[in-house]
C-alpha positions in Angstrom: 1.6 -1.7 -12.9 -0.2 -4.3 -10.7 0.7 -2.4 -7.5 -0.5 0.9 -9.1 -3.8 -0.7 -10.0 -4.2 -2.2 -6.5 -3.4 1.1 -4.8 -5.7 3.0 -7.1 -8.5 0.6 -6.3 -7.8 1.1 -2.6 -7.2 4.9 -2.5 -9.7 6.0 -5.1 -12.9 4.8 -3.3 -11.6 6.1 0.0 -11.1 9.6 -1.4 -14.6 9.4 -3.0 -16.2 8.6 0.4 -14.2 11.3 2.2 -15.1 13.8 -0.6 -18.8 13.1 -0.5 -18.8 13.3 3.3 -16.9 16.6 3.2 -19.2 18.2 0.6 -22.4 17.0 2.3 -21.3 17.6 5.9 -19.0 20.6 5.8 -19.9 21.8 9.3 -19.2 18.4 10.7 -15.8 18.1 8.9 -14.8 21.6 9.9 -15.6 20.8 13.5 -13.6 17.6 13.3 -10.6 19.4 11.7 -10.8 22.2 14.3 -10.8 19.6 17.1 -7.8 17.7 15.7 -5.9 21.0 15.3 -6.7 22.0 18.9 -5.4 18.7 20.3 -1.6 18.4 20.3 -1.7 14.6 21.0 -4.3 13.9 18.2 -2.4 16.2 15.8 0.8 14.4 16.5 -0.9 11.0 16.1 -2.4 11.9 12.7 1.1 13.1 11.7 2.6 9.8 12.6 -0.2 7.9 10.7 0.4 10.1 7.7 4.1 9.5 7.9 3.6 5.7 8.1 1.0 5.6 5.3 3.0 7.8 3.0 6.2 5.9 3.8 4.6 2.7 2.8 3.3 4.1 -0.4 6.7 5.5 -1.3 8.5 2.3 -0.5 6.1 0.1 -2.4 5.3 2.5 -5.2 7.9 5.0 -6.2 6.8 5.2 -9.8 7.6 8.4 -11.7 5.9 7.9 -15.1 2.4 7.6 -16.5 -0.8 7.9 -14.5 0.7 6.0 -11.4 2.7 9.2 -10.7 -0.4 10.5 -9.0 -0.2 7.7 -6.4 3.5 8.4 -5.8 2.8 12.1 -5.3 0.1 11.2 -2.8 2.6 9.1 -0.9 5.2 11.9 -0.8 2.5 14.4 0.2 1.6 12.2 3.1 5.2 11.9 4.1 5.6 15.7 4.0 2.4 16.1 6.0 3.6 13.7 8.6 7.0 15.4 8.8 5.5 18.9 9.2 3.0 17.7 11.8 5.7 16.1 13.9 8.5 18.6 13.4 6.6 21.9 13.1 3.4 21.1 15.0 2.6 24.7 16.2 2.9 26.2 12.8 0.9 23.3 11.2 -1.9 23.5 13.8 -2.2 27.2 13.2 -2.4 26.7 9.4 -5.0 24.0 9.7 -7.1 26.2 12.0 -7.0 29.0 9.4 -7.9 26.8 6.5 -10.8 25.1 8.3 -12.3 28.5 9.2 -12.7 29.2 5.4 -15.8 27.6 3.9 -14.4 28.0 0.4 -11.3 26.0 1.4 -13.4 23.1 2.7 -15.4 23.1 -0.5 -12.2 23.2 -2.6 -10.7 20.4 -0.6 -13.9 18.3 -1.0 -13.9 18.9 -4.8 -10.2 18.1 -5.1 -10.7 14.9 -3.2 -13.7 14.1 -5.4 -11.7 14.6 -8.6 -8.7 12.6 -7.2 -10.9 9.8 -6.0 -12.8 9.6 -9.3 -9.6 9.6 -11.3 -7.9 6.9 -9.2 -11.0 4.7 -9.0 -11.5 5.0 -12.7 -7.8 4.1 -13.4 -7.8 1.2 -11.0 -11.1 -0.4 -12.1 -10.8 0.3 -15.8 -7.2 -0.9 -16.0 -7.3 -3.6 -13.4 -7.9 -7.3 -14.0 -11.4 -7.1 -12.5 -12.4 -3.9 -14.3 
């Protein structure tokens, strides 16, 4: 449980900052996402980073019960994202370009990140030894 609380305290606030940034600066985030999707090297690099981060979470925190399952699912989602970006880059780049063109998708992603960040931060800080 200690690893779960630590990861929740780390990941929750990161998601909160990203979510607020996405919701307040949608045009900027859309431009960044389009630029990443248009650069094969940058897209590949972000896939490798996602693969490493997801792999670390899965190796350190493969918990399939209670609220910590959210962290495990995030880890597996990052692994999947990294695999898709490195194995099927053309298809993934096309999909990202389509999603970023949709203003509603950016809002939905920002709200999802806000909910996830709030949940993880709350679980980490309420359940943690410092909370």
